[in-house]
C-alpha positions, 0 to 999 in steps of 0.5 A: 033750582037743581042742577044735574051734573052727569059724569062721563065714566071715560072723562072722570077716570084719573091715572097717575102719571110717572113723575120725577122731582126737578128742583122739588117740583114733580114733572111728568117724565114725558115732559122732561124727556121732551126737554132732553130730546129737544136739546139733543135735536138742537145740538145734532141739527146745529152740528150737521147743518151749522144753522141756528134756524135748522137747530131751532126748527128741529128741537121745536119739532122733537119737543112737540112730538115727544111732549104730546106723544107722552101726553097721548100715551099717558092718557091723562092731563097734568093739571092740578090747578084751582079749577081741578081743586074746586071740581074735586072738593065742591059740596054735593048738595 
């Protein structure tokens, strides 16, 4: 039995993502920026409104926008799990 695996050129390209070391673990810069922006947004929202709910919603919205914006701009996934390792090192028989 034979299996045909066709690679789509758009999906098979790999781009490196700029990263920074956080406690020895490489993190993509857009994720670190999302965490920082979330803290700043929470602080500002709490300062202006005095409401913990507003601070939570502001930080959540800011984190999602920066996180997914960086993901879309970077154009590649940060996924070095077991599935990717197996896909890259499978035998081509």
